[in-house]
C-alpha positions, 0 to 999 in steps of 0.5 A: 238373389243367388237362387240358380246355380249351374251344374258345374258351380264351384260350391264350397262344400261337395254338391252331394251334400247340398240336397237341402239346397239343390234338391237331390236331382240338382245335387246328383247332377252337379256331383256327376258333372263337377266331381265325377266328370261324367257326360251330363247335359248342361243345365242349372238348378233353381234352388229349393228356397225359391220354390218356398218363396214362390209358394208364399209369395208368387214368382220373385221378381229377380228370378226372370233376370237370373233365368235369362243369364243362365238360359243365355249361357246354357246356349253358349254351351250348346251352340244353340239357343232357345227359340232359334228357329234356325237351330233351337235349343230344346230343354227339360224342366224337371223337379228334385226335392231334397228327399226322393219322391219318385214320380210324385212332382212334375216334369215337362220334356222338349220345351222350347219347340213351336211351329217354327223351331220344329222345322229348324229341328227337323232340318238340323237333325235331318230327321223330320219324324223325330222333330215332329214326334218331339213336338207331339210329346211336348204338347201332351206333356205341358197340356197335362202338367202345366195346363191341367188337361186330362189325358182323356181329352186328348186323342192318342197318337196312332201307333207307327204314325208316319211323319205326316200323321204325326203333323196332322196329329200335332194340329189335332192336339193343339185344337184339343188343348185349346178346347179343353183348356180355353187357351192355347200352349204358348208358342214363346219358349220363354212363356213356356219355361216360366209356366214349366217352372211354375207347374214343378213348384206347384206340384209340391202341393198336389194331392198325390205329392201330399199323400206320399209325404204322408206316407213317408213322413216327409216335411210338408214345408220343405219344397222342391228344387227345379232343374233346367237342362238341355234335352239329349233325345232317345228318340232319335232312332234305333241307335237311340233309347233311354233307360233307368238302372240300379247298380245292384238289384233293388229287390234281391240285392244281387250284385248285378246291374238291374234295369230297363232300356227302351229303344227310340223313346223318352225317359217318361216312356220308361217309368210310365209303364205303358211300353214294353221295356227291354232288359239291359242285355238288349243294350249290350248287344245292340250298343256295346260301347254305350253299355261298356261305358255305362257298366263303368259309371255305375261302378264309379257311382257306387264307389263315390256314394258308397251305396246302391245307386239309381241312374236314369240315362239316354243314348242319343245316336249311340253316345251315352248321356247320365240324366240323374242319380240318387241313392237307390230305394230297395227292399228289406231283403235287398238292403240286408244283402247289399249292406254286407256285401258293401262291407265286404268290398275292399273299395267300400268297406262299410264299418259294422256301425255304418251296416247297422245304421242302414239296416236297423232293427225294424228292417232287419224284422221285415227282411226275416218275414220276407225270407220267411214268406218266400219259403212258404210253398203253395198248397196243392190244389190252388190255381195259378192266375198268371205270372208276371215280374216280382217287382218287390218281394213278399206274399200277400192276399187281399181283396181285388180293387180296381181303382185307387178310390176303392182301395182308399175306401176299403176297411180290410186288406186289398190288392190294387189291380190296374193296367199301370199305376201313376202318381195320382194312384199314390193314396190308394197304393198307400192304402193297399197290401199289395200292388199288381199291374198288367203292364210295366217293368221293374223300374216302372212307377209301381215298382219303384214305389212299391219296393220303397215302401215294402209293399209286394208287387207283381208287374207286367203280368201282360196275360191279364186284361181288366175289363169293367169289374173283372180280371181275366187271364188268356186261359179264361180264368176270371177273377172279380173285384171284391174276390180274393187273390194272392200275389208273391212279389218275389216269384211274380205268381198271382194265385186265385184265393188265399195261398199259405202254408209252409213246413220250413222253419223260418230260421232254417230259410233265413240261414239258407237264403239270407245269411247276410241277416245273421251276420248283422244280428251278430254285429247288433249283439256285439255292439249291445255288449260293447257299445261304442 
């Protein structure tokens, strides 16, 4: 069996072309490691065919030997070993399908920690709080992802918890997990690793993943890769953090980096949408060297892939690490603007044929409709409920629904309103014409999925609270489930009732707001006259 590949493996073809074997995440990690030489935490990928073999016939017997070999090699590279109580290696176990399925498959972070290794981690890092915070994170994630323990069965971590409170909380979590699952979280790191890998493979068949694949038309039999990677820690303190960044704005296509950063946190905190993230300028002000290195890496990635890239990164004690890259999902307007801008970039120089392949007729029609909607100004007398972050462009009206189940049951146009969305909500998101969340940033789960699907979305509308069957603003305005609202995913506005009306012609709006579309349509006409 040759089903496990370290990130620095010498493949016969570029790793970027091996998504079918390594999965998208694994291919990106290998490419950044071997071809681009970025700071990437070392690790290895369990190939996609192994997942298919596991789902068909169970755990492959020979996989144990390969895992031992590669974990030992990873320990040598890092100078610490899995399960060593004196200086433990912790790893992340992350999915990575050949086709991007953001948030749909499973991840376990901080694997390898237990009652013994947490003491060694605290001693080696000289930071007890960080070590115990990592332990509670692992318990929560392993319990939910691997053991199927619902978050409602676990007590939330106290806000601003001290080290002693974290120690007490870890003991409480262990008891709650035992009660809910009927067994404890395994303390043996090797057992933790096997169970986490199996959970990643099983997540391919989860209801949320199946719903996403139906919406996207993804092959049910494809399977996912599984990446095992040395942990780097964004929760080490104020000079550490984590973020997600696009090389360009995926909503507008503007040629400026776009993303969120969260100090003293780990990656799941950013995409979950539960924390108030910071704009990238925060990183430039507080970690200028890491920021400059990130900007340089973003340009190199865009030149290498000749497209907008979506990048996950961590800063640990001031050092930048890149954890993932993939071609970024974008809205129709952004796709149009980006394609033409990359054609005009002399270092990339997309051909007209490449532009037309990236922006086909259906996407051009959607871009035209989005621009026309943006040009529609609300009529006088409409009531603004709130304003949040415009996360996915377009303006839609629909009845308020407060659960994914209600959205799936609706037979008319509805807007899903949630505090945050999670992968469990994906079927309801697919059934909605718009999405509104009261928390989350521009790279939260709701924002990324909505942009990929072209569904208008407003996120981070934190002046709203959801209670029972109603949504209430800070000003005392109330909208109940079943009543109509309008959201504008470009401006970030939310109005009560249906908002429509425009006197500006669509063609004028396109010429003023998106002249790139007219250039692409010109290339399309030329191709019809003189086909290649």
